[in-house]
C-alpha positions in Angstrom: -1.6 75.9 26.9 -4.1 73.1 26.4 -4.1 70.2 28.8 -4.6 66.6 27.7 -5.3 63.7 30.1 -4.6 60.2 28.9 -6.8 58.2 31.3 -6.2 54.6 32.3 -4.2 53.8 29.1 -0.7 52.4 29.2 -0.6 51.7 25.4 -1.3 55.2 24.1 1.7 56.4 22.2 3.7 53.1 22.5 3.5 52.2 18.8 3.7 55.8 17.6 6.0 57.8 20.0 6.6 60.4 17.3 2.9 61.3 17.3 2.9 61.5 21.1 5.8 63.9 20.9 4.0 65.9 18.3 1.0 66.2 20.7 3.3 67.3 23.5 4.6 70.2 21.3 1.1 71.6 21.3 -0.3 70.7 24.7 0.6 69.5 28.2 0.0 65.7 28.2 -0.5 63.8 31.5 -1.0 60.1 31.9 -3.7 59.8 34.6 -4.8 56.7 36.5 -8.1 56.7 38.2 -10.3 53.9 39.7 -12.2 51.9 37.1 -15.3 52.5 39.1 -14.9 56.2 39.5 -17.6 58.3 37.8 -19.8 61.3 38.0 -18.8 64.4 40.0 -15.8 62.6 41.6 -14.4 61.8 38.1 -15.1 65.3 36.9 -13.1 66.7 39.9 -10.2 64.3 39.2 -10.0 65.6 35.6 -10.8 69.2 36.3 -8.8 71.7 34.2 -8.2 69.3 31.3 -9.4 70.3 27.9 -9.1 67.0 26.2 -9.5 63.4 27.6 -8.1 60.4 25.7 -10.2 57.7 27.2 -9.6 54.0 27.5 -12.4 51.4 28.2 -12.6 52.6 31.8 -13.9 54.5 33.7 -17.5 55.4 32.6 -18.0 59.0 31.5 -21.7 59.5 32.4 -24.1 62.4 32.3 -23.2 63.6 35.8 -19.6 63.7 34.8 -20.5 65.9 31.7 -22.6 68.2 33.8 -19.7 69.0 36.2 -17.2 69.7 33.5 -16.2 73.3 32.7 -13.1 73.1 30.6 -13.5 69.8 28.7 -13.8 70.2 25.0 -13.4 66.7 23.7 -13.3 63.0 24.7 -11.3 60.9 22.3 -11.9 57.2 22.8 -8.6 55.3 22.4 -10.5 52.4 20.7 -13.5 51.6 18.6 -16.4 51.5 21.1 -18.0 54.4 23.0 -20.1 52.4 25.3 -18.4 53.9 28.4 -19.2 57.5 27.2 -22.6 59.0 27.4 -22.5 60.6 23.9 -25.9 62.2 24.2 -25.0 63.9 27.5 -21.7 65.0 26.1 -23.4 66.6 23.1 -25.8 68.4 25.3 -22.9 70.0 27.2 -21.1 70.9 24.0 -18.4 68.2 24.4 -17.2 66.4 21.3 -16.7 62.7 21.3 -14.5 60.8 18.8 -13.4 57.2 18.4 -10.9 55.2 16.4 -12.4 54.3 13.0 -13.4 50.6 12.9 -11.3 49.7 9.9 -8.1 50.6 11.8 -8.6 47.6 14.1 -10.5 45.2 11.8 -7.7 42.9 10.8 -5.9 43.0 14.2 -8.9 42.0 16.3 -10.1 39.5 13.8 -6.8 37.8 13.6 -6.5 37.8 17.4 -9.9 36.2 17.7 -8.9 33.4 15.4 -5.6 33.0 17.1 -7.3 32.6 20.5 -9.6 29.9 19.1 -6.6 28.1 17.6 -4.8 28.2 20.9 -7.7 26.4 22.5 -8.4 24.0 19.6 -4.8 23.0 19.3 -4.1 23.3 23.1 -1.0 25.4 22.4 -0.7 27.2 25.8 -1.5 23.9 27.6 1.1 22.0 25.6 3.7 24.6 26.2 3.1 24.4 29.9 3.5 20.6 29.9 6.8 20.9 27.9 8.1 23.4 30.3 7.3 21.1 33.2 8.9 18.1 31.4 5.7 16.1 31.2 6.4 14.6 27.8 4.4 11.4 28.6 1.2 13.4 28.8 1.2 14.3 25.1 -1.8 12.1 24.5 -3.9 14.6 26.4 -3.2 17.4 24.0 -4.9 16.2 20.9 -7.0 18.9 19.3 -9.3 19.0 16.3 -9.3 20.3 12.8 -11.3 23.5 12.1 -11.7 22.4 8.5 -15.2 21.1 8.2 -16.3 22.3 11.6 -19.0 24.8 12.3 -18.1 28.3 13.5 -20.8 30.6 14.9 -20.3 34.3 14.9 -22.4 36.5 17.1 -22.2 39.9 15.3 -21.2 40.2 11.6 -20.2 43.8 11.5 -16.8 45.3 10.9 -14.7 42.7 12.8 -17.1 39.8 12.6 -17.3 39.9 8.8 -13.5 39.6 8.6 -13.5 36.7 11.0 -16.1 35.0 8.8 -13.8 35.5 5.8 -10.8 33.9 7.6 -12.7 30.9 8.8 -14.6 30.2 5.6 -11.9 30.9 3.1 -8.8 30.1 5.2 -10.0 27.0 7.1 -12.9 25.8 4.9 -15.2 25.9 7.9 -19.0 26.2 7.8 -19.7 29.7 9.2 -23.0 30.6 10.8 -23.8 34.1 11.9 -26.4 35.8 14.1 -26.9 39.5 13.4 -30.4 40.9 13.1 -29.0 44.0 11.4 -27.3 42.2 8.5 -28.9 41.1 5.3 -28.4 37.5 4.0 -26.7 38.6 0.8 -24.2 40.6 2.8 -23.5 37.7 5.1 -23.0 35.4 2.1 -20.5 37.9 0.6 -18.3 37.3 3.6 -18.8 33.5 3.6 -21.4 33.2 6.3 -25.0 32.0 6.6 -27.4 34.0 8.7 -29.3 31.9 11.3 -31.2 32.5 14.5 -29.3 32.5 17.8 -30.7 29.1 18.9 -29.5 27.4 15.8 -26.0 29.0 16.1 -25.8 27.9 19.8 -26.8 24.3 19.0 -24.7 23.7 16.0 -21.4 25.6 16.5 -18.2 23.9 17.5 -16.6 27.4 18.0 -18.5 30.5 19.0 -16.9 33.9 18.5 -18.5 37.0 19.9 -18.2 40.3 17.9 -21.3 42.2 18.9 -21.4 45.7 20.5 -22.5 45.9 24.1 -26.1 47.2 24.1 -29.2 46.5 26.4 -30.1 43.8 23.9 -26.7 42.0 24.0 -26.0 42.4 27.8 -25.7 38.8 29.1 -26.7 37.5 25.7 -24.7 34.4 26.6 -26.5 33.4 29.8 -27.4 30.1 31.6 -30.1 29.3 29.0 -27.7 30.0 26.1 -24.9 27.8 27.6 -27.4 24.9 28.1 -28.1 24.9 24.3 -24.4 24.6 23.3 -22.5 21.5 22.4 -20.3 19.9 25.0 -16.7 21.0 24.5 -17.7 24.1 22.5 -14.9 26.7 22.2 -16.0 30.3 23.1 -14.0 33.3 22.1 -15.1 36.8 23.2 -13.1 39.8 21.9 -16.1 42.1 22.4 -17.2 43.5 25.7 -17.1 41.1 28.7 -20.6 42.0 29.8 -22.1 40.2 26.8 -21.3 37.0 28.7 -22.9 36.3 32.1 -19.7 35.3 34.0 -21.6 33.5 36.8 -23.4 31.4 34.2 -20.2 30.7 32.3 -18.5 29.4 35.4 -21.5 27.2 36.2 -21.4 25.8 32.6 -17.6 25.1 32.8 -18.1 23.2 36.1 -21.0 21.2 34.8 
């Protein structure tokens, strides 16, 4: 019987238990937890004997991991991105790599990104905490601002970013700027966005929402220099990979 390892995922099968049961009729399915930093030969040994790996965002399946695999046939990413899987190395070893099609999560992630911005703009979580603590007299501190007429900057205008642009431009009547060197102006306009360079987006945006993939070009794209160009009080939402933001620079900017 085939063996399937669901690695570092507590959500797999939760929404579709019938599909998980169907999988179990054809294979042995084990939920396996490993260290987020485990990789290479150590990870290969931890997953030895499994034919299929259903992979979350951690750990990293690198070239050394692929070289030390003997039974693995397929790595199925339980998500859109494959940045934690060395696809080229997997291909060289005859291991297939799949992922969730982008359209499956387009609306869900886009709506979450807007919801997170609304939470900050309207201070929903903060207000809820004050109410729970009985601090009604502090309601003057929870005044937010309208998104209508404000400028929203999107870093990345692909599958999810384009949907976020539609929501902000058509749902909130916001001015939407977008930075994406791989998108044509007419495509951006179709989704209600105006393409600009990154500096313009950073300087003019009241809300910045990140939807770019993690690549060498986008790693720490939001760094100390980028934060220095932003407006005071700008709202930043990142539903992409965390490494796009330089955390140390972000903390420094928040404390400034």
